[in-house]
N, C-alpha and C positions, 0 to 999 in steps of 0.2 A: 502493499498500500505505497501510494505516495502522501509522506506525510510533512506539514508545515508545520513551523512554532511562529505563532502570529505575537506571542510578547516576551520578547527578550530584551533586560536590560544589560548594555555591560559598559564595564570599566578597566581606563585604561591605568595599565602599571606605572604610564611615563608621565606623570605629574607637573613636568616642566614644560610638557608639550600641551597637554591639557590639562590646564589648571583649573583646580574645583572650588567650590566656593566656601563660606566657612562655614563650620561647624557641618560637612557632610557627612550622610549617613552612610555607613562602608560596610560591606558585604564583610562576614567573619570570615577571617584567613587572607584575608586580600582576593578573594576567586572573585572572576565579574570579568575579563577580560575576554577579548572576539575569540582567544585561540578556547581559554576556558570552556567556552559556550560551544564552539565546534567539536572538541574534546564530549562534552555530555550531549550534544544532539547528533554526533555519529554512533556513538554506544547506544543508545537507544532508539535508531535507524531513523531519525530524523532528517529530510533532504534540505528542505531550506527554513530561513528564519529572518521572521520580520525585528530590526534590531529600532526600539521603543528608547527615546530620551528618555535620560531619567534625572526628572529635576531637583532631586532631593541630594546631586552628586554636583551636576554642573548648571545645573537652572535654566537658561536661554542660548546657553554655549552650546554648540550643535557641530563642535570640529570633529570629536570623536566619531559623531554617529556617519558623519558625512563622508569622514575619509573612509572608513570601514565601508561604508556601501560602497563607495568608488572605486574600493580597490577590492572588493569580492561581487558585482553582480550576479555572479552562477548563483550562489546561494545565497545570499542577503538580499532583504529591501528595507530601504532605512526610513525612519519614521521621527520626524524631528517636533519639536514645540516651541513655539513661538508666542511672543508677549501680545494679546490684544490690545494693548494699550502702548506699542510701539507705532509709530503713523509709517515707520519703515519694512514693516514684517509682511505686508505682502510682496514687496520688493523683493524682500531674502527670502522668502517661499519662492519666488518663482525661480532665481538665481540657484538655490539650492538642488530644486528639480531638474534645472537647464544644466549645472555645471558637473555635478553631483550624480546626479541619477534616483534622487529623493524620491520615494513613492509616495511618504503619505505624512497626515500633519497630528500627534494629538492637541486636539482643542481645548482649553479651557474655559473660565470665567474670566471677565476685565478684572481690574481690582476692585470696581464698586459689588462686585459680586454679580452683576450680570452674565448670563449666558449670550442671552440675546440684547448685542450691543454692536454698536457701528463698528467697532474694532474687531470682533467675532466674525461679522459680515463679510467685510471686506478681506480677510482670511479664507472665507469659504469660498469667496467669487471668484479667489484665484485660484484655490484650489480644484476649481471647475472649469478654470479655463484651462488648467495643465494639465487638466487628465490626472489628480491623485486621490485618494482616500481623506475620509476625515476620521481622526480617533475622538470619537470625546468624553473626555473626562469629568465625569461632573457625578451629582447624589441624584436623589426622587425628588428634593424639593426644585430642582428643575424641569421635570415632568414637561409643562409647560411650553417651554422657552424650547425646547427641546425639539416639541412639536412641531411651535410654529416653525423653528428653523428647515424642519424637514420639512416641511408644507413649500415652502418658497425658496429651497434648494430639493425641488424635486428629484433632478437628474445626476446628484451628486451621491456618489457612493458612502455612507456612514457607518461607523464602528461603533457600537454601545460600550467603550471597555467597561469587565470586570462588573457588566449588568446591574451599574449602579451601584456595584459595592453591594452586590444579595448578599446574606450573611445570616445565621439561625440566631435568632431572637426576636424579641417584641417587634422590631420593624421586621424581619424576613416577609410577612403577608403584604405589608404598605409596600416597600420595598418588588417584592414580586409582581403586584397590579399593577405599578407603575410602568414596569419591564413590559409585561403582557398587552397594558392599554397601547402602549409605543410600536408593537407589531406590526400595525395596522400601518405601519408605515412603510410602504416596498421598498424604500431606500435603503430603511437601517437594517445591517444585524448584528447579531448577540454577539459577545465575545463571553464565552465562556469559561471563564479562568477562575471565576469565581468559589468553585468547588474546596478548595485544599486553603483556600486566605477565608472563606464563609463557614468552614465549620470548625465546630467546637470539638472533632478528634482529631485525633491521625490517621492514615489511609487505614479502609479505603473511603472515609468520611462520606458513610454512609445516609446523614443527616442531610447531606444537602442534594443527594441523590432525584430525590421527588421533585426540588425545586427547578432543578436542573433540565429535568423532563418534560415538564412543562411548558421551559421555555424554550428548547426545541422544538416539543410541538407545535407551540405558538409561531414561530418564525420560519417555521420547514430547516430539515437537513443545510438545506441548501445557500441557508442566510445567519448559520451558525458558522465558529472557526473558534478553533483550540488553541490555548498558550500556556508556555509553560508557567510563567512569572520567575524568571532566570535571574541572575542564581538566584535557586532556591534555598540556601543556605540561610538568605536573607530574609524574603518574601511568602517562602512557606515550610518553617521550619519543623515542621510536624512531617512535609510530605517530599521525599524526591522526584528529582525532576522522572525518573523512570517512572516510580511510582503513579505521579500525575499522566503520563501518560496513559499508563495500565488502566487507570479509571475508566477512559475511554476508551480503550482498546478492549476490554475484557470484562470489568465490573457493572457499568451500564447496560442496559437489557436494550440495546439498539442493533437495529439489522445490520448486515454488512453493507448498504448503498447509504443508508445514514451516518455511519461512520466512517466511510468514502467521503463524505459533502465534508462532515465534523472538523476528520485531522489533516485536510488538505485539500480538496476538490475547491472549495470557495474559498480559500485564500490564492491560489493558484490564480483563479479570475478577477480577483481584485487586486492584488498589488504582483503577482507574475505574470 
């Protein structure tokens, strides 16, 4: 099966070339480089990876993502993050797509808390013009704003990062309801990376199986993508890279056709 990891953060060991922010969130043991990702991915049988800008380490400095994606177009797709409050961000995004082959952008709310913000809309327009994919990272409180943006950018492929941070607990049903509500927008895709991050247990995270199956059923496997949350030592400490993949390969009761879509085919259409 062709497997694509749509959610891997990478951290350069060369902090002179790629400076980090003050008080960065560091992976345990310094793991997290592109080379580390390649080893984990190859060991698990993963053929390609989306490199997601890690704001808790580089904020809006996308140089490591851009250089890595440009040097490895055969197995990586770069996804950058830019500030919606910077009027130069749309030009920066266009340049990253043109000069480095960047395939997408992670969209966040503006400094005033709005997702439906002129700066966000300018970036989404640029993404549409450049043929990029938007990954939207926010919470259920922004459901109405996400819905408006999806309505106004119907031709733009958008991915809902971590399914609005779906997790076990008192917020499970309200978050799930919001994710399911948004499934009515056909240009929205669900990134079903929230199984280990949302679970109260370790592998196989059985408490998240029913919610994630409801998401896959609502969106259809052709609009769902898997991602590892690499480096798992930081982002999913109770679940390893191989275990996260095994949940979708073996533990969830999915058909062979659905597994093929969620684990690779949908991602190939979007980013590769």
